[in-house]
Residue frames as qw, qx, qy, qz and C-alpha x, y, z in Angstrom:
[[0.359, 0.764, -0.049, 0.533, 31.37, -20.28, 16.05],
 [0.670, -0.566, -0.221, 0.427, 34.03, -19.23, 18.58],
 [0.425, -0.325, 0.081, 0.841, 35.78, -15.94, 19.17],
 [0.134, 0.315, 0.449, 0.825, 35.30, -12.78, 17.20],
 [0.260, 0.003, 0.203, -0.944, 32.60, -10.16, 17.57],
 [0.380, 0.349, 0.807, -0.285, 29.01, -11.31, 18.16],
 [0.212, 0.396, 0.665, 0.596, 26.74, -11.14, 15.10],
 [0.154, 0.097, 0.109, -0.977, 24.87, -7.88, 14.62],
 [0.234, 0.503, 0.820, -0.139, 21.08, -7.89, 14.63],
 [0.003, -0.046, -0.369, -0.928, 19.14, -6.06, 11.95],
 [0.402, 0.359, 0.513, -0.668, 15.60, -4.68, 12.26],
 [0.025, -0.069, -0.792, -0.607, 13.09, -5.81, 9.67],
 [0.594, 0.234, 0.307, -0.706, 9.45, -5.70, 8.65],
 [0.088, -0.049, 0.943, 0.318, 8.08, -8.84, 7.03],
 [0.612, 0.235, 0.077, -0.751, 4.88, -9.02, 4.99],
 [0.261, 0.056, 0.943, 0.201, 3.08, -12.08, 3.67],
 [0.481, 0.327, -0.079, -0.810, 0.61, -11.70, 0.81],
 [0.649, 0.190, 0.730, -0.097, -1.77, -14.21, -0.74],
 [0.645, 0.745, 0.164, -0.042, -0.98, -12.94, -4.25],
 [0.760, 0.105, 0.119, 0.631, 2.18, -12.66, -6.37],
 [0.190, -0.793, -0.058, 0.576, 4.02, -9.35, -6.08],
 [0.558, 0.820, -0.051, -0.119, 5.66, -9.39, -9.52],
 [0.176, 0.763, -0.622, 0.013, 9.46, -9.36, -9.20],
 [0.815, 0.108, -0.567, 0.049, 11.33, -12.67, -9.12],
 [0.781, -0.611, -0.077, 0.107, 12.42, -14.11, -5.79],
 [0.679, 0.316, -0.186, 0.636, 15.74, -12.69, -4.65],
 [0.425, -0.623, -0.252, 0.606, 17.48, -9.93, -2.74],
 [0.311, 0.751, 0.256, 0.523, 17.12, -6.32, -3.86],
 [0.462, -0.325, -0.254, 0.785, 19.25, -3.48, -2.47],
 [0.094, 0.903, 0.352, 0.230, 17.79, 0.02, -2.20],
 [0.480, -0.077, -0.126, 0.865, 19.72, 3.29, -1.97],
 [0.006, 0.800, 0.394, -0.452, 18.53, 6.76, -1.00],
 [0.197, 0.852, -0.215, -0.435, 20.74, 8.49, -3.60],
 [0.844, 0.507, -0.173, 0.033, 22.51, 7.44, -6.82],
 [0.596, 0.458, -0.509, 0.419, 25.76, 5.75, -5.88],
 [0.383, -0.630, 0.376, -0.561, 24.99, 6.10, -2.18],
 [0.070, -0.239, 0.930, -0.269, 25.44, 3.48, 0.48],
 [0.394, -0.303, -0.820, -0.284, 22.89, 0.65, 0.62],
 [0.344, -0.331, 0.262, -0.839, 19.98, 1.65, 2.84],
 [0.748, -0.058, 0.472, -0.463, 17.75, -1.41, 2.91],
 [0.075, 0.163, -0.927, -0.330, 17.59, -4.91, 1.50],
 [0.738, 0.101, 0.143, -0.651, 14.25, -6.23, 0.29],
 [0.101, -0.188, 0.970, 0.116, 14.09, -10.03, 0.18],
 [0.728, 0.137, -0.087, -0.666, 11.31, -11.62, -1.85],
 [0.029, -0.178, 0.983, 0.009, 10.51, -15.27, -1.47],
 [0.712, -0.084, -0.305, -0.627, 7.57, -17.41, -2.59],
 [0.153, -0.215, 0.903, -0.339, 6.63, -20.02, -0.01],
 [0.570, 0.223, 0.661, -0.434, 4.13, -22.87, -0.01],
 [0.470, 0.437, -0.470, -0.606, 4.45, -23.50, -3.75],
 [0.886, 0.008, 0.394, -0.243, 2.73, -26.83, -4.53],
 [0.385, -0.298, 0.770, 0.412, 4.72, -29.47, -6.35],
 [0.363, 0.276, -0.513, -0.728, 3.98, -29.94, -10.05],
 [0.241, -0.096, -0.956, -0.140, 2.77, -33.54, -9.57],
 [0.036, 0.435, 0.722, -0.537, 0.28, -32.37, -6.96],
 [0.283, 0.437, -0.048, -0.852, -0.95, -29.62, -9.25],
 [0.318, 0.140, -0.765, -0.543, -1.48, -32.12, -12.06],
 [0.168, -0.280, -0.938, 0.112, -3.52, -34.46, -9.84],
 [0.112, 0.460, 0.458, -0.752, -5.51, -31.50, -8.53],
 [0.340, 0.345, -0.311, -0.818, -6.43, -30.40, -12.05],
 [0.283, -0.025, -0.908, -0.309, -7.39, -33.97, -12.96],
 [0.055, -0.396, -0.831, 0.386, -9.78, -34.18, -10.01],
 [0.196, 0.463, 0.169, -0.848, -11.23, -30.83, -10.94],
 [0.330, 0.209, -0.605, -0.694, -11.95, -31.97, -14.49],
 [0.238, -0.178, -0.952, -0.066, -13.79, -34.98, -13.10],
 [0.339, -0.656, -0.531, -0.417, -16.36, -32.72, -11.50],
 [0.524, -0.512, -0.438, 0.521, -14.84, -31.43, -8.25],
 [0.058, 0.931, 0.112, 0.343, -14.82, -27.80, -7.20],
 [0.746, -0.479, -0.094, 0.454, -11.61, -28.08, -5.22],
 [0.126, 0.982, -0.126, -0.055, -9.66, -24.78, -5.19],
 [0.749, 0.426, -0.298, 0.411, -6.06, -24.71, -6.32],
 [0.645, -0.525, -0.208, 0.515, -3.43, -24.26, -3.58],
 [0.191, 0.949, 0.025, 0.250, -2.30, -20.63, -3.34],
 [0.693, 0.048, -0.283, 0.661, 1.38, -19.82, -2.70],
 [0.304, -0.906, -0.197, 0.219, 2.33, -17.00, -0.35],
 [0.504, 0.631, -0.114, 0.578, 4.58, -14.11, -1.35],
 [0.611, -0.675, -0.194, 0.366, 6.85, -13.11, 1.53],
 [0.375, 0.739, -0.079, 0.554, 8.59, -9.73, 1.45],
 [0.661, -0.582, -0.219, 0.421, 11.15, -8.88, 4.14],
 [0.249, 0.864, -0.058, 0.434, 12.36, -5.27, 4.29],
 [0.786, -0.360, -0.215, 0.455, 15.63, -5.16, 6.25],
 [0.008, -0.986, 0.132, -0.101, 17.24, -1.99, 7.58],
 [0.796, 0.311, -0.324, 0.406, 21.02, -2.08, 7.42],
 [0.071, -0.625, 0.446, -0.637, 21.55, -0.07, 10.61],
 [0.734, -0.192, -0.652, 0.010, 21.99, -2.97, 12.98],
 [0.582, -0.758, 0.130, -0.263, 22.12, -3.33, 16.75],
 [0.286, 0.605, -0.703, 0.242, 25.42, -4.16, 18.45],
 [0.056, -0.151, 0.895, -0.415, 23.89, -6.33, 21.17],
 [0.248, -0.407, -0.865, -0.158, 20.90, -8.52, 22.02],
 [0.166, -0.546, -0.549, 0.611, 19.98, -6.10, 24.78],
 [0.076, 0.346, -0.144, -0.924, 19.81, -3.11, 22.39],
 [0.262, -0.090, -0.745, -0.606, 17.71, -5.07, 19.90],
 [0.267, -0.461, -0.836, 0.133, 15.35, -6.31, 22.62],
 [0.084, -0.496, -0.348, 0.791, 14.95, -2.80, 24.04],
 [0.163, 0.178, -0.392, -0.888, 14.10, -1.42, 20.58],
 [0.326, -0.228, -0.818, -0.416, 11.49, -4.10, 19.89],
 [0.254, -0.493, -0.745, 0.370, 9.92, -3.89, 23.36],
 [0.015, -0.424, -0.148, 0.893, 9.71, -0.10, 23.15],
 [0.235, 0.067, -0.554, -0.796, 8.17, -0.31, 19.68],
 [0.291, -0.304, -0.893, -0.161, 5.63, -2.94, 20.73],
 [0.128, -0.487, -0.622, 0.600, 4.27, -0.66, 23.45],
 [0.180, 0.516, -0.002, -0.838, 3.27, 2.01, 20.91],
 [0.614, 0.447, 0.650, 0.007, 0.67, 0.91, 18.38],
 [0.379, 0.903, 0.034, -0.198, 1.14, 4.05, 16.28],
 [0.096, -0.731, 0.625, 0.256, 4.91, 3.54, 16.04],
 [0.560, -0.004, 0.820, 0.119, 4.37, -0.09, 15.03],
 [0.562, 0.689, 0.453, -0.055, 2.02, 1.03, 12.26],
 [0.174, 0.926, -0.233, -0.239, 4.48, 3.76, 11.16],
 [0.350, -0.484, 0.761, 0.254, 7.31, 1.21, 10.96],
 [0.576, 0.288, 0.757, 0.109, 5.16, -1.03, 8.75],
 [0.416, 0.865, 0.231, -0.161, 4.10, 1.93, 6.60],
 [0.031, -0.827, 0.471, 0.305, 7.72, 3.00, 6.05],
 [0.429, -0.215, 0.845, 0.235, 8.68, -0.53, 5.05],
 [0.563, 0.557, 0.610, -0.031, 5.71, -0.74, 2.68],
 [0.272, 0.913, -0.102, -0.287, 6.98, 2.42, 0.94],
 [0.180, -0.593, 0.728, 0.295, 10.33, 0.72, 0.39],
 [0.507, 0.153, 0.843, 0.094, 8.62, -2.37, -0.97],
 [0.476, 0.764, 0.402, -0.166, 6.44, -0.25, -3.24],
 [0.078, 0.825, -0.397, -0.394, 9.51, 1.53, -4.60],
 [0.294, -0.251, 0.881, 0.273, 10.74, -1.88, -5.72],
 [0.463, 0.465, 0.754, -0.041, 7.34, -2.79, -7.17],
 [0.314, 0.871, 0.070, -0.372, 7.18, 0.53, -9.00],
 [0.046, -0.641, 0.650, 0.405, 10.61, -0.12, -10.54],
 [0.355, 0.032, 0.919, 0.169, 9.50, -3.59, -11.61],
 [0.443, 0.679, 0.522, -0.264, 6.24, -2.22, -13.01],
 [0.266, 0.855, -0.213, -0.390, 8.19, 0.18, -15.22],
 [0.149, -0.497, 0.800, 0.303, 10.94, -2.30, -16.16],
 [0.319, 0.156, 0.930, 0.095, 8.44, -5.01, -17.09],
 [0.278, -0.008, -0.330, -0.902, 5.93, -2.54, -18.61],
 [0.309, -0.342, -0.885, -0.056, 3.28, -4.37, -16.58],
 [0.253, -0.432, 0.033, -0.865, 0.45, -2.09, -15.41],
 [0.773, -0.400, -0.355, -0.341, -1.09, -4.88, -13.32],
 [0.581, -0.037, -0.570, 0.580, 1.72, -5.00, -10.75],
 [0.326, -0.822, -0.274, -0.379, 0.01, -3.32, -7.82],
 [0.009, -0.589, 0.512, -0.626, 1.25, -1.52, -4.75],
 [0.598, -0.267, -0.737, 0.166, 1.28, -3.43, -1.48],
 [0.291, -0.624, 0.182, -0.702, -0.21, -2.08, 1.74],
 [0.028, -0.220, 0.864, -0.451, 0.06, -3.51, 5.26],
 [0.617, 0.092, 0.399, -0.672, -3.71, -3.88, 5.46],
 [0.804, 0.354, -0.278, -0.390, -3.60, -6.21, 2.44],
 [0.295, 0.413, -0.849, 0.145, -1.09, -8.59, 4.04],
 [0.792, -0.330, -0.480, -0.180, -2.14, -11.78, 5.77],
 [0.736, -0.531, -0.188, 0.375, 0.65, -11.24, 8.32],
 [0.256, 0.836, -0.221, 0.433, 2.89, -8.29, 9.22],
 [0.818, -0.424, -0.194, 0.337, 5.86, -9.01, 11.48],
 [0.138, 0.887, -0.276, 0.343, 8.31, -6.51, 12.94],
 [0.869, -0.471, 0.076, 0.127, 11.45, -7.80, 14.59],
 [0.075, 0.834, -0.541, -0.079, 15.18, -8.37, 14.34],
 [0.975, -0.051, 0.198, 0.090, 17.66, -11.10, 13.52],
 [0.483, -0.465, 0.499, 0.549, 21.17, -11.83, 12.31],
 [0.216, 0.519, -0.411, -0.718, 22.00, -10.98, 8.69],
 [0.245, 0.113, -0.875, -0.402, 21.67, -14.33, 6.92],
 [0.075, 0.314, 0.880, -0.348, 18.96, -15.40, 9.33],
 [0.308, 0.591, 0.297, -0.684, 16.71, -12.48, 8.41],
 [0.283, 0.446, -0.541, -0.654, 17.57, -12.75, 4.70],
 [0.175, -0.004, -0.967, -0.187, 16.34, -16.36, 4.85],
 [0.509, -0.435, -0.428, -0.607, 13.01, -15.32, 6.36],
 [0.674, -0.416, -0.559, 0.245, 13.90, -16.34, 9.92],
 [0.061, -0.765, 0.147, -0.624, 14.47, -14.09, 12.93],
 [0.300, 0.099, -0.742, 0.591, 15.58, -13.91, 16.55],
 [0.047, 0.469, 0.673, -0.570, 12.47, -12.12, 17.81],
 [0.070, -0.230, -0.470, -0.850, 9.41, -10.51, 16.23],
 [0.271, 0.377, 0.598, -0.653, 6.00, -9.09, 17.02],
 [0.191, 0.450, 0.741, 0.460, 3.00, -9.32, 14.74],
 [0.113, -0.104, -0.025, -0.988, 1.26, -6.07, 13.90],
 [0.239, 0.360, 0.790, -0.435, -2.15, -6.12, 15.60],
 [0.165, 0.550, 0.672, 0.468, -5.25, -5.68, 13.46],
 [0.061, -0.419, -0.043, -0.905, -6.94, -2.25, 13.36],
 [0.127, 0.093, 0.690, -0.707, -8.88, -1.32, 16.48],
 [0.022, -0.500, -0.827, -0.258, -12.52, -2.38, 16.18],
 [0.173, -0.193, 0.044, -0.965, -15.05, 0.40, 16.17],
 [0.489, 0.090, 0.565, -0.659, -18.52, 0.37, 17.61],
 [0.394, 0.248, 0.875, 0.135, -20.87, -2.25, 16.10],
 [0.360, 0.800, 0.388, -0.283, -23.18, 0.49, 14.81],
 [0.089, 0.806, -0.361, -0.461, -20.34, 2.29, 13.04],
 [0.264, -0.267, 0.864, 0.335, -18.95, -0.92, 11.55],
 [0.434, 0.463, 0.773, -0.017, -22.36, -1.94, 10.22],
 [0.302, 0.874, 0.141, -0.352, -22.94, 1.48, 8.63],
 [0.023, -0.700, 0.567, 0.434, -19.50, 1.47, 7.02],
 [0.348, -0.056, 0.908, 0.226, -20.06, -2.03, 5.68],
 [0.433, 0.588, 0.670, -0.134, -23.49, -1.34, 4.23],
 [0.218, 0.822, -0.041, -0.524, -22.76, 1.90, 2.37],
 [0.023, 0.478, -0.723, -0.499, -20.27, 0.41, -0.15],
 [0.258, 0.171, 0.947, 0.090, -22.50, -2.64, -0.64],
 [0.339, 0.710, 0.507, -0.352, -25.55, -0.50, -1.32],
 [0.206, 0.771, -0.267, -0.541, -23.66, 1.66, -3.79],
 [0.152, -0.263, 0.883, 0.359, -22.19, -1.38, -5.50],
 [0.339, 0.426, 0.837, -0.052, -25.72, -2.74, -6.02],
 [0.286, 0.818, 0.217, -0.450, -26.82, 0.62, -7.37],
 [0.051, 0.644, -0.554, -0.525, -23.90, 0.78, -9.82],
 [0.208, -0.050, 0.945, 0.249, -24.43, -2.78, -11.05],
 [0.311, 0.599, 0.721, -0.159, -28.13, -2.05, -11.54],
 [0.317, 0.328, 0.366, 0.811, -27.12, 0.99, -13.66],
 [0.188, -0.885, -0.427, -0.010, -28.99, 3.35, -11.35],
 [0.254, -0.920, 0.189, 0.231, -25.71, 5.18, -10.78],
 [0.771, 0.546, -0.160, 0.285, -22.54, 5.65, -12.78],
 [0.700, -0.465, 0.001, 0.542, -18.98, 5.78, -11.49],
 [0.213, 0.971, -0.069, -0.088, -17.44, 9.17, -12.22],
 [0.753, 0.459, -0.252, 0.399, -13.97, 9.32, -13.75],
 [0.023, -0.737, 0.389, -0.552, -12.78, 11.60, -10.96],
 [0.827, -0.461, 0.198, -0.254, -13.51, 8.85, -8.42],
 [0.958, 0.087, 0.023, 0.272, -10.94, 6.52, -9.99],
 [0.487, 0.652, -0.172, 0.555, -8.47, 9.31, -10.67],
 [0.294, -0.764, 0.306, -0.485, -8.45, 10.66, -7.12],
 [0.930, -0.329, 0.158, -0.036, -7.90, 7.14, -5.77],
 [0.829, 0.330, -0.065, 0.446, -4.78, 6.91, -7.92],
 [0.128, 0.752, -0.237, 0.601, -3.59, 10.26, -6.58],
 [0.655, -0.634, 0.240, -0.333, -4.19, 9.08, -3.02],
 [0.981, -0.052, 0.054, 0.177, -2.25, 5.88, -3.71],
 [0.595, 0.547, -0.166, 0.565, 0.68, 7.96, -4.98],
 [0.231, -0.765, 0.266, -0.540, 0.59, 10.10, -1.84],
 [0.865, -0.436, 0.183, -0.166, 0.54, 7.04, 0.39],
 [0.938, 0.120, 0.052, 0.322, 3.46, 5.51, -1.50],
 [0.417, -0.695, 0.163, 0.562, 5.56, 8.68, -1.24],
 [0.494, 0.249, 0.521, 0.650, 5.46, 9.58, -4.94],
 [0.032, 0.669, 0.265, -0.694, 4.91, 13.38, -4.90],
 [0.055, 0.284, -0.519, -0.804, 5.53, 13.89, -8.64],
 [0.143, -0.241, -0.886, -0.370, 2.96, 11.33, -9.70],
 [0.082, -0.589, -0.701, 0.394, 0.54, 12.53, -7.02],
 [0.045, 0.541, 0.018, -0.840, 0.70, 16.11, -8.31],
 [0.167, 0.148, -0.661, -0.717, 0.14, 15.10, -11.93],
 [0.180, -0.338, -0.915, -0.125, -2.65, 12.69, -11.03],
 [0.052, -0.569, -0.564, 0.596, -4.31, 15.22, -8.72],
 [0.124, 0.362, -0.207, -0.900, -4.44, 17.81, -11.50],
 [0.280, -0.073, -0.784, -0.549, -6.30, 15.40, -13.77],
 [0.218, -0.431, -0.852, 0.201, -8.57, 14.29, -10.92],
 [0.006, -0.495, -0.326, 0.805, -9.37, 17.90, -10.05],
 [0.228, 0.222, -0.411, -0.854, -10.23, 18.85, -13.62],
 [0.304, -0.208, -0.878, -0.305, -12.43, 15.76, -13.94],
 [0.164, -0.476, -0.731, 0.460, -14.16, 16.56, -10.65],
 [0.095, 0.406, 0.068, -0.906, -14.84, 20.14, -11.71],
 [0.317, 0.091, -0.609, -0.721, -16.38, 18.90, -14.96],
 [0.378, -0.231, -0.882, -0.159, -18.40, 16.07, -13.44],
 [0.170, -0.435, -0.682, 0.563, -19.67, 17.77, -10.31],
 [0.114, 0.766, 0.510, 0.374, -21.10, 20.60, -12.37],
 [0.106, 0.564, -0.096, 0.813, -21.61, 24.08, -10.98],
 [0.645, -0.648, -0.380, -0.139, -22.78, 23.06, -7.51],
 [0.419, -0.866, 0.243, -0.124, -21.26, 23.86, -4.15],
 [0.888, -0.234, 0.288, 0.272, -18.84, 20.91, -4.43],
 [0.676, 0.466, 0.191, 0.538, -17.29, 22.25, -7.63],
 [0.004, 0.930, -0.016, 0.367, -17.17, 25.82, -6.32],
 [0.635, -0.726, 0.263, 0.034, -15.13, 24.75, -3.29],
 [0.858, -0.034, 0.332, 0.392, -12.70, 22.79, -5.46],
 [0.501, 0.788, 0.123, 0.336, -12.12, 25.62, -7.91],
 [0.239, -0.941, 0.226, -0.074, -10.02, 27.44, -5.32],
 [0.727, -0.427, 0.485, 0.231, -7.41, 24.65, -5.39],
 [0.793, 0.572, 0.183, 0.103, -6.98, 24.79, -9.16],
 [0.272, 0.900, -0.306, 0.151, -4.07, 27.24, -9.29],
 [0.410, -0.656, 0.625, -0.109, -1.93, 25.57, -6.61],
 [0.843, 0.032, 0.536, 0.015, -2.47, 22.09, -8.05],
 [0.691, 0.713, 0.049, 0.109, -1.61, 23.34, -11.54],
 [0.060, 0.868, -0.470, 0.145, 1.65, 24.87, -10.24],
 [0.636, -0.411, 0.648, -0.079, 2.49, 21.63, -8.45],
 [0.863, 0.326, 0.383, 0.047, 1.86, 19.62, -11.61],
 [0.485, 0.849, -0.172, 0.123, 4.05, 21.99, -13.64],
 [0.209, -0.749, 0.614, -0.133, 6.88, 21.61, -11.13],
 [0.809, -0.142, 0.561, -0.097, 6.36, 17.84, -11.19],
 [0.796, 0.604, -0.023, -0.010, 7.33, 17.77, -14.87],
 [0.396, 0.720, -0.484, 0.301, 10.92, 18.47, -13.82],
 [0.337, 0.162, -0.791, 0.484, 11.08, 16.90, -10.34],
 [0.289, -0.520, -0.750, 0.289, 9.36, 16.78, -6.98],
 [0.092, -0.823, -0.229, -0.512, 7.16, 19.81, -6.28],
 [0.072, 0.449, -0.497, 0.739, 8.20, 22.05, -3.41],
 [0.163, -0.203, -0.874, 0.410, 7.03, 20.93, 0.07],
 [0.285, 0.298, 0.333, -0.848, 4.38, 23.70, 0.28],
 [0.556, 0.236, -0.405, -0.686, 2.92, 22.63, -3.07],
 [0.355, -0.005, -0.935, -0.007, 2.99, 19.00, -1.98],
 [0.067, 0.267, 0.711, -0.647, 0.84, 20.04, 0.96],
 [0.438, 0.319, -0.039, -0.839, -1.52, 21.82, -1.44],
 [0.488, 0.137, -0.756, -0.413, -1.82, 18.64, -3.51],
 [0.205, -0.138, -0.924, 0.292, -2.61, 16.58, -0.44],
 [0.222, 0.330, 0.455, -0.797, -5.24, 19.09, 0.67],
 [0.482, 0.277, -0.345, -0.756, -6.78, 19.07, -2.82],
 [0.393, 0.017, -0.904, -0.168, -7.02, 15.27, -2.83],
 [0.035, -0.271, -0.798, 0.537, -8.78, 15.38, 0.54],
 [0.324, 0.363, 0.144, -0.862, -11.15, 18.06, -0.79],
 [0.467, 0.179, -0.632, -0.592, -11.96, 16.07, -3.93],
 [0.295, -0.122, -0.944, 0.087, -12.73, 12.97, -1.88],
 [0.088, 0.338, 0.606, -0.715, -14.95, 15.00, 0.44],
 [0.406, 0.315, -0.159, -0.843, -16.83, 16.53, -2.48],
 [0.444, 0.064, -0.813, -0.371, -17.42, 13.10, -3.98],
 [0.155, -0.226, -0.890, 0.365, -18.72, 11.79, -0.64],
 [0.244, 0.358, 0.339, -0.835, -21.13, 14.71, -0.37],
 [0.466, 0.231, -0.471, -0.712, -22.38, 14.01, -3.88],
 [0.350, -0.056, -0.932, -0.075, -22.96, 10.36, -2.98],
 [0.001, 0.309, 0.733, -0.606, -24.88, 11.30, 0.15],
 [0.340, 0.341, 0.018, -0.876, -27.00, 13.75, -1.83],
 [0.485, 0.138, -0.679, -0.533, -27.84, 11.11, -4.42],
 [0.237, -0.116, -0.945, 0.194, -28.64, 8.59, -1.74],
 [0.134, 0.388, 0.573, -0.709, -31.27, 10.95, -0.34],
 [0.336, 0.239, -0.339, -0.846, -32.78, 11.64, -3.78],
 [0.695, 0.177, 0.574, -0.395, -36.09, 9.75, -4.11],
 [0.715, 0.604, -0.142, -0.322, -35.60, 9.59, -7.87],
 [0.247, 0.592, -0.767, 0.002, -32.43, 7.57, -7.34],
 [0.604, -0.174, 0.696, -0.347, -34.26, 4.71, -5.64]]
């Protein structure tokens, strides 16, 4: 290519997941407002798909007594911002500056995941498929942040990129404690020594809506989670502390029937979700110390 302006470079966040996302491979344009200018392009592509003949031979070997696992394709999602850089130097400076700040790297990935989840939410509704799940950076096998020319990035390639580092390791004692508690509770639940409360599942859904930037759904889900928690936690201290959030959460849910709740009520919903989760944790700790629960 000779003459003309140099190609612009576009920032992107690229995720790779070891499970299908739902929508068909292709390019999807997102807009902030109806009829507004395109804001981002989300490119979905399935890579590493085994050929049909190989799949057939694999299944034949499996029927003959092998335990060989089937090859798993990778779902690649590239979220591209359409505000490009005019020069290599500007793009390099942006990426280098971002790479020096772990929190900014994580925030960039989180913002891109929200855009991806908006697409997945639309597909979930369009396909009426409740099993299309949200994607989070922690669930990706790889998270890359970088820049590249338009068609280059749309094709999954790039000029430069940095991989998001894994979460900072904590002390060995803390990691062991955090790993054992869920395992111990899982064993207790499977042994029917403990039941899972409805509010536990409901508050997780509310938290997922908050993380995905869905304030309407979060408010409605939080109201149900709060009512379930009040009923299931009984009249103890946990329920008494939660009762104070009832009015604000109810007002937020009522506003959510017509649109996003006001920012102050969104904050009340977030605080209520945190309070519900804390009350559930206290209940778990109390049961864990109960000799009759052994």
